[in-house]
C-alpha positions as CSV (number, residue, x, y, z in Angstrom):
1,M,27.8,-79.8,8.8
2,R,25.4,-77.3,10.5
3,S,21.7,-78.2,10.5
4,V,19.1,-76.0,8.8
5,P,17.5,-74.8,12.1
6,A,21.0,-73.6,13.3
7,I,21.5,-71.7,10.1
8,L,18.1,-70.0,10.4
9,A,18.7,-69.1,14.0
10,S,21.9,-67.2,13.0
11,V,20.1,-64.9,10.4
12,P,18.9,-62.3,13.0
13,L,22.4,-62.2,14.4
14,I,23.8,-61.5,10.9
15,L,21.2,-58.8,10.3
16,A,21.9,-57.1,13.6
17,A,25.6,-57.1,12.9
18,C,24.9,-55.3,9.6
19,G,23.0,-52.6,11.4
20,G,19.3,-53.4,10.6
21,S,16.5,-55.8,10.7
22,G,16.2,-56.0,7.0
23,S,13.5,-53.3,6.7
24,S,13.6,-49.4,6.9
25,S,11.1,-46.5,7.2
26,T,11.4,-42.7,6.8
27,A,9.6,-40.3,9.1
28,P,7.3,-37.9,7.3
29,P,8.5,-34.3,7.1
30,P,7.0,-31.9,9.6
31,P,4.0,-29.8,8.5
32,R,4.9,-26.4,7.0
33,I,3.0,-23.1,6.7
34,T,3.8,-20.9,3.7
35,V,2.8,-17.2,3.8
36,T,2.3,-15.5,0.5
37,L,1.8,-11.8,-0.1
38,A,0.2,-10.4,-3.3
39,E,3.0,-7.7,-3.1
40,N,6.0,-7.6,-0.8
41,S,6.3,-3.8,-1.0
42,I,3.4,-1.4,-0.4
43,A,3.0,2.3,0.2
44,S,2.0,3.8,3.5
45,G,-1.7,3.9,3.9
46,T,-2.4,1.0,1.4
47,T,-3.1,-2.6,2.1
48,V,-2.1,-6.0,0.8
49,Q,-3.7,-9.5,1.4
50,A,-1.6,-12.3,2.9
51,T,-2.6,-16.0,2.6
52,A,-1.4,-19.0,4.5
53,T,-1.2,-22.6,3.2
54,L,-0.4,-25.7,5.2
55,D,1.6,-28.2,3.1
56,G,0.0,-26.7,-0.1
57,S,-3.6,-26.5,1.2
58,P,-5.3,-23.5,2.7
59,A,-4.5,-23.3,6.4
60,S,-7.3,-23.2,9.0
61,N,-7.7,-21.4,12.3
62,V,-4.9,-19.1,11.4
63,S,-3.6,-16.4,13.9
64,W,-1.9,-13.4,12.3
65,S,0.7,-11.1,13.9
66,S,3.2,-8.4,12.9
67,S,6.7,-8.0,14.3
68,N,6.4,-4.2,14.1
69,T,3.0,-2.7,14.3
70,D,4.4,0.8,13.9
71,V,5.4,-0.2,10.3
72,A,2.5,-2.5,9.4
73,T,-0.5,-4.1,11.1
74,V,-2.3,-7.3,10.1
75,S,-6.0,-8.2,10.6
76,S,-7.5,-11.5,11.7
77,T,-8.0,-12.3,8.0
78,G,-4.5,-11.5,7.0
79,L,-5.1,-8.0,5.5
80,I,-1.9,-6.0,6.0
81,R,-1.9,-2.2,6.2
82,G,1.2,-0.1,5.8
83,S,2.0,2.8,8.1
84,R,5.6,3.9,8.9
85,K,8.5,3.4,6.5
86,G,10.4,0.2,7.1
87,S,10.0,-3.6,7.2
88,A,7.9,-6.0,9.3
89,V,7.7,-9.7,9.5
90,I,4.1,-11.0,9.1
91,R,3.6,-14.4,10.9
92,A,0.8,-16.9,10.4
93,T,0.2,-19.6,13.1
94,S,-2.0,-22.6,12.8
95,G,-1.8,-25.0,15.8
96,S,1.8,-25.4,16.6
97,V,3.1,-24.5,13.1
98,T,4.2,-20.9,12.2
99,G,5.2,-19.4,8.8
100,S,6.3,-15.9,7.9
101,A,6.9,-13.4,5.1
102,T,8.4,-9.9,5.1
103,V,6.6,-6.8,3.9
104,T,8.3,-3.5,3.2
105,V,6.5,-0.2,3.6
106,T,7.4,2.9,1.5
107,P,6.2,6.5,2.0
108,G,2.7,7.3,0.6
109,A,1.3,10.4,-1.2
110,P,2.0,13.9,0.1
111,A,-0.5,14.8,2.8
112,G,1.0,17.6,4.9
113,L,3.3,20.6,4.6
114,L,5.0,21.9,7.7
115,I,7.5,24.6,8.7
116,Y,10.8,23.0,9.8
117,S,12.9,26.1,10.5
118,G,13.5,29.8,9.5
119,N,10.2,31.3,10.9
120,N,10.0,34.4,13.0
121,Q,13.3,35.9,12.2
122,S,14.3,39.6,12.2
123,A,16.8,41.7,10.3
124,A,17.3,45.3,9.2
125,K,15.0,46.4,6.4
126,G,16.5,45.8,3.0
127,S,18.9,43.1,4.3
128,A,18.7,39.3,4.4
129,V,17.6,37.2,7.3
130,A,20.2,34.9,8.7
131,D,18.6,31.5,8.1
132,P,17.0,29.9,5.0
133,L,13.3,29.0,5.1
134,C,12.8,25.2,5.5
135,T,9.7,23.0,5.2
136,T,9.0,19.3,5.2
137,V,6.3,17.3,3.3
138,S,5.0,14.1,4.8
139,D,2.4,11.4,4.1
140,L,-0.6,10.6,6.3
141,A,1.6,8.4,8.6
142,G,4.2,11.2,9.1
143,N,6.8,9.7,6.8
144,L,9.0,12.5,5.3
145,L,9.0,12.5,1.5
146,I,12.1,13.1,-0.7
147,G,12.1,14.9,-4.0
148,V,8.9,16.9,-3.5
149,V,9.1,20.4,-4.9
150,V,7.9,23.2,-2.6
151,E,7.1,26.7,-4.0
152,Y,8.2,29.7,-2.0
153,T,6.6,33.1,-2.8
154,V,7.1,36.6,-1.2
155,T,3.6,37.7,-0.3
156,T,4.1,40.9,1.7
157,G,6.8,43.4,2.4
158,G,8.3,43.8,-1.0
159,G,11.3,41.6,-0.4
160,Q,12.7,38.9,-2.6
161,L,14.0,35.4,-2.5
162,G,17.2,34.1,-4.0
163,Q,17.4,30.8,-5.8
164,P,16.0,28.2,-5.4
165,T,12.5,29.5,-5.0
166,A,11.1,26.0,-5.8
167,P,13.5,23.5,-4.1
168,A,12.8,19.8,-3.8
169,T,12.9,18.1,-0.4
170,N,16.4,16.7,0.1
171,G,17.6,13.3,1.4
172,N,16.4,14.4,4.9
173,G,13.0,15.4,3.6
174,I,13.6,19.2,3.9
175,A,13.0,21.8,1.2
176,I,15.4,24.7,1.7
177,S,14.7,28.1,0.1
178,G,17.1,30.6,-1.2
179,Q,18.1,33.6,0.8
180,W,15.3,35.9,1.9
181,T,16.1,39.6,1.6
182,L,13.5,41.8,3.3
183,G,11.8,44.7,1.7
184,P,12.4,48.4,2.3
185,T,9.7,49.0,5.0
186,T,9.7,48.2,8.7
187,G,7.3,45.7,10.2
188,V,6.2,42.2,9.5
189,Q,6.9,40.6,6.1
190,T,5.8,37.2,4.8
191,V,6.7,34.4,2.5
192,V,4.3,31.5,1.7
193,A,5.4,28.0,1.0
194,S,3.0,25.8,-0.9
195,Y,2.5,22.4,-2.6
196,P,-0.5,21.6,-4.9
197,G,-3.4,20.1,-2.9
198,L,-1.9,20.8,0.5
199,T,-2.5,23.6,3.0
200,S,0.2,26.3,2.6
201,V,2.3,27.6,5.4
202,T,3.4,31.2,6.1
203,F,6.9,32.4,7.3
204,T,7.1,35.8,9.0
205,A,10.1,38.1,9.5
206,T,10.3,41.5,11.1
207,A,12.1,44.2,9.3
208,Q,13.7,46.7,11.7
């Protein structure tokens, strides 16, 4: 019969063979930063506030950055400003821990009307110019807008425009007028393109 001390001495060997010492511990999860945006999609020229929490509490000493500053910038306090159309990843770093969220920027309000093509043409008086008149409408950041209606009006020369005289900008952001037929007199003739609240643009053509 084995003695009691011999039995007790064998216990550590049995525990080791079973893969443990009889007690276990679990390492705590690593710290985590969560970035939250009041809105995940904003219009160009507008702002949205981002906040960062570290394991559920407000994070301290946070450094902010944007993956694409052409699309969106972020201030030292987490205020995001949209610019060009697209998406950017906004990152918050506190110590060695970083979290992120994605913001999407959409075009803003109409801010500029420009001639795209069709200016300074010439044709025989009473006949049509070769190319249609084309304009673009953009926001303050230069994003081209889709579905904006531009009004074309003959202003000098006595010519006329075919339909459409009030086209909407297409999928490429271009508003394309109907055919411009020049009036019966020689010289410079004009058509004005306009959109409410924006500076209008003038197309010229020379009737020969």
